[in-house]
N, C-alpha and C positions, 0 to 999 in steps of 0.2 A: 486477483492480486491486490486490488484496491480496497481501502476501508480500514487500514490499521495505523496509518500515520496521521494521527489526529491530535488536536490540541485538548488539554484538560481545562476547560473554561472556568471551572470552579476555583482553580488555583492560579488563574491569570489575572493581573491587575486590570481594572477597567480600560485604562488607556491602551494597554497592550491588547486587551481583547478587541477593542475597536479597530486597532491597527491590523491585526490578523484578519478581522472580517473584511476590511477594505481591500486587502490583497485577494482574498477569496472572491470578492465581488468584481475585482479587476480581471481576474481570470475568467470568470463568467462572461464579462463584457467582451473580452478578447477572443474567446471561443465563438461568440455570436458574431462578432466583427469579422473573423478570418474564416469561419467555417459554416456560418448560418446558424439558424435556430437548432438544427440538428446537433451542432457542436456542443450547445449548451447542455444537452442530455447527458454528456459525458463528464460534466463537471464533478470534481472530487477534491477532497481535503489533501490527499497525498501530494499532488502537484502544487498545492498551496505552500506546503512545507519547503519545496524546492525554490519557490519564489522568494520566500522570506529568507532562506539560507543564502542564495546567490545575491540578493539585494544587500543583505548585511555584509557579506564578504567583499564584494566589489563596490559597496557604497554607491549604488545606483540611484539616479535622480528619478523620482516619481513624477508622473503626470497625474494630478488628481482631478476627478470629475464627480459631479453629483447627478443622480438619475433616479427615476421612479422604477421601482421593481415590481413586476407583476405579482410576485409572491408576497411582497410586503408593501402595498400601495399606500399605507397610511402616511408615511414620510419619506423624504428623499434618502437614498443610500449614497455612501461614499465609495468610489472605486479608485484604487491606486494602481497605476499601470506603468511598466518600465521594460527595458530589454529583456529581463528575465521572464516577464509575463508572456511575451511572444514565444519565448523558446519553451516554457512550460506548457502553453497551450498546444504547441506542435507536438511535444512528447506524449501529452495527454491523448491526442488523436492517434498517434503512432501506436502506443501501448493498447488502446482499447480496440483499435481496428484489427490488430493481430490476434487479440484475445477473441474477438468475434470470429475470426477465421479458424482459430484453434478449436473453439467450441463446435463449430460446424464440422470440422474434421473428426472430432472425438465422439460427438453425440448426435451429429446430423440434425442439429436444431435449425429449422428453416427460418426461424425469427433471426437467429445469429447470422445466418447466411445473407438475409435481406439487409441487415445492418452493415455487414462487411462490404457488400456491394455499394451501399449508400455512401460510404466513405472512402471508396477505392481511388477516386480522382484525388482527394485530399491526401490520402496516404501515399500515392505516387509522387505527388509534389513535394511533400515532406521528405520523403526518402531521398530524392535528388538534392534537396538542401542539406540534409544531415545524413550523409552515406554511412558514416562510421557508426552512428547510433542505430540506423536501419539495419545495417549488417550484423550488428551485435545482437539485435533482437531476433533476426532470422535464424542466426546461428544458435542462439539459445533455445529457441522452440524445437529445432532439430535434435539438439543434444538432449532435451528434456524428453521428447518423445522417445528416443532411444533408450534413455535411462529407465523410463516407465515400462517400456516393452521388455527390457532385460530384468525388470523388477529389482533395480538397484537397492541394496541394503545399506550402503554407506551414506548415512544422513548428512555428513559434512560435505561429500562429493555432490550429492543431488541439490542441496541447498545452495552450494556454491555456484551453480549454474545461474540461478536467479541473481545472485550477488554479482557476477561478472557482467551480466547484462545491465543491471541497475547502475553498476560503477561507471559504464560507459555513458548512461544517461546524466549521471551527476557530473561527469567531467565535461562541463559546458564547452570550454575552450581548450582543445587539444594543443599541447605544448605550452600552456600557460604555467606560471609558477605554482599555482594552486591546483592544477589538474590531478596530480597523483594522490594528493591528500583527499580531494573530493571523490576520487575513484575508490579509494580505500573506504571512505565513509559510506558510499553507496553500496559497496560490496557487502559490508556487514549488515547494512539495513536490508539489502535484498535477501540475504540469508534469513533474517529475522522475519520478513514478510512471508517467505516460502514456509517456514516452520510454523508461524502463526496460522497460515491458511491450512496446513496439513493438521494442525492441532484442532482447529474449528471443524474441519470436515472429516475427522477420523471416524465418528459414529455413522455419518452417512455413506462413507466410502466402504466401511466394513459391511454395511447392509447391502450396498449395491455390487459389492466385490470389485471395487476399483482400486487402482494402485494408490497406496499411501505408505510412505516411508516409515511412519510411526507403527503401522500395523505389522511390518515385517520385522520389527525389532523385538527380541525376546524380553518380556517384562513379566515378573512373577506376580505382582499385585498392581492394582490401580493406583495405589500410593506410590509405588516405585515409578510408575510412568509419570505421575504428576510432578514428582521431585525432579526427575530426569529432565523433563520437557521445560520446566521452570529454570533449572540451571543452565540449560542450553540457550534458551531465549535471553536470559540475563547476560550470558557471556557475549552473545552477539551484540546486544545493545551497548555493553560496556565498551567493546572495541569501536563501535560506532561513535560513541560519546568521546572517546579518547581522540579520534580523528577530528571531531568537532573543536574540541578544546585546544588542539594544536593550530587551529586556524585563527588569524587575528580578527576575530569578529567582535565588534563592539555595538554596532547598529542592530537592533532587534535580537540581540543575544539572549535575553531572557524568554523571549517567545520560542526560540530554538530550544532552549533548555527545557522549557515547559513540556515541549513535544517529546524530546529525547529521554527525559527522565521521569515523566509522568503520563503524558498523553498517549504514547504508544501502548501503555499498559491498560488503559481503560477498557479495551475490547476484551483483553485476556481476563480481566477480573469479571467482566460481565459474563463471559463464557464459562469461567470457573464457578461462579455463584449459580448460574443456570444449571450447570452439571450437578452441583451439589444439591440443589433443590429437587432436581429430578431423581437422584438417589435417594433422598430422604423420603420423598413420596412413594418410591418403590418400596422402601423398607416399611413404611407405615402400612402399605397394602398387604405386604407379606405378613406382618404381625396381626392384622385384622383377619387374614385368612386362617392363620394358626389358631387364633382365639376361637373363631367360629367352628373349626374342627374339634377343638377341646370341649365345647359346650354340647356337641351333638351326642 
C-alpha cells in the first residue's frame, strides 16, 4: 500500500524541500522514540504527507531539533515534531503491522509473521488508543479478503474499500469541523493507492494467477487499458485535490499541492516508461528474429 504518496523534489522550492524533509526526519525520530529502532524500519513518505497536511490545516506548533543521522552523518539534520507526528507514527505502525499479518495469511511468509509478532504489543496499544481507526482497518481487511475470494469485478467497489479505511485514518479528530472533508480526501486517495498498486502489480499477478481487478476487466488492447487506467487514476486524484482545495490551508499549502498534483504521479510515470521500454525491447527482439529467419 505504501510508496505512492511522495513529493516531486525537482518541482519543489528549496525552502519547501527542506521543510518537507524536516517533517520526514521528525517522523523517523518519533518512530524511534515511541517504538524503538524497529519502528524506524517502517518509515515512509506516505505518512509524511499526512503530517504536512494536518500541520497546515490545524496550524500546529512544531518542536524543532537537530540531530546526527546515521544515514547522513556528515552534517546535522533538522527534525520538526508536533501532535500530528505522534498520530502519523501510530498510524504508520498500525498499517504496517496489519500488512505484515495479511501477508502471512495470504502467502505464509514467515518473515512477515515474525515482523507481525515483533509489533504486536505496539499494535495492541495503538488499537486501544485509536479504536475507530483500528476497527476500520480490521473491517477493511475482512472485506478485501471477501472481495478477492469472490473475484470482484467492480473496480470502484473494491478500490472503495481502501478509500473507506484511509478516510478514517485521515479523519484525525472525529466530530471535528474538518473531519468529513479529511475523510473525503482520504477516501479518494485510498482509491488512488489501491488502483496504483493494482496497476503496478498487474503483470506479476497475472503470472502468479493472483487476484487483480484490472485483470478481470475486458480490454481489447493494451492501449485501451492504459487510457482507461490513466483516466481512472486522474479522476481519483481530481476528487482528492477538490477536497484539499476546500480546506482553509495556507501553511505548507504548496508542499501539499506539489504532492497532490505532481508527486503522486512520479511512480506512475516511472512504471509507464518501464513498461514502454520493456515493450520496445520485446519488439526489437522480435524484429531481429524475423530478420534472422529471412536470411536463412
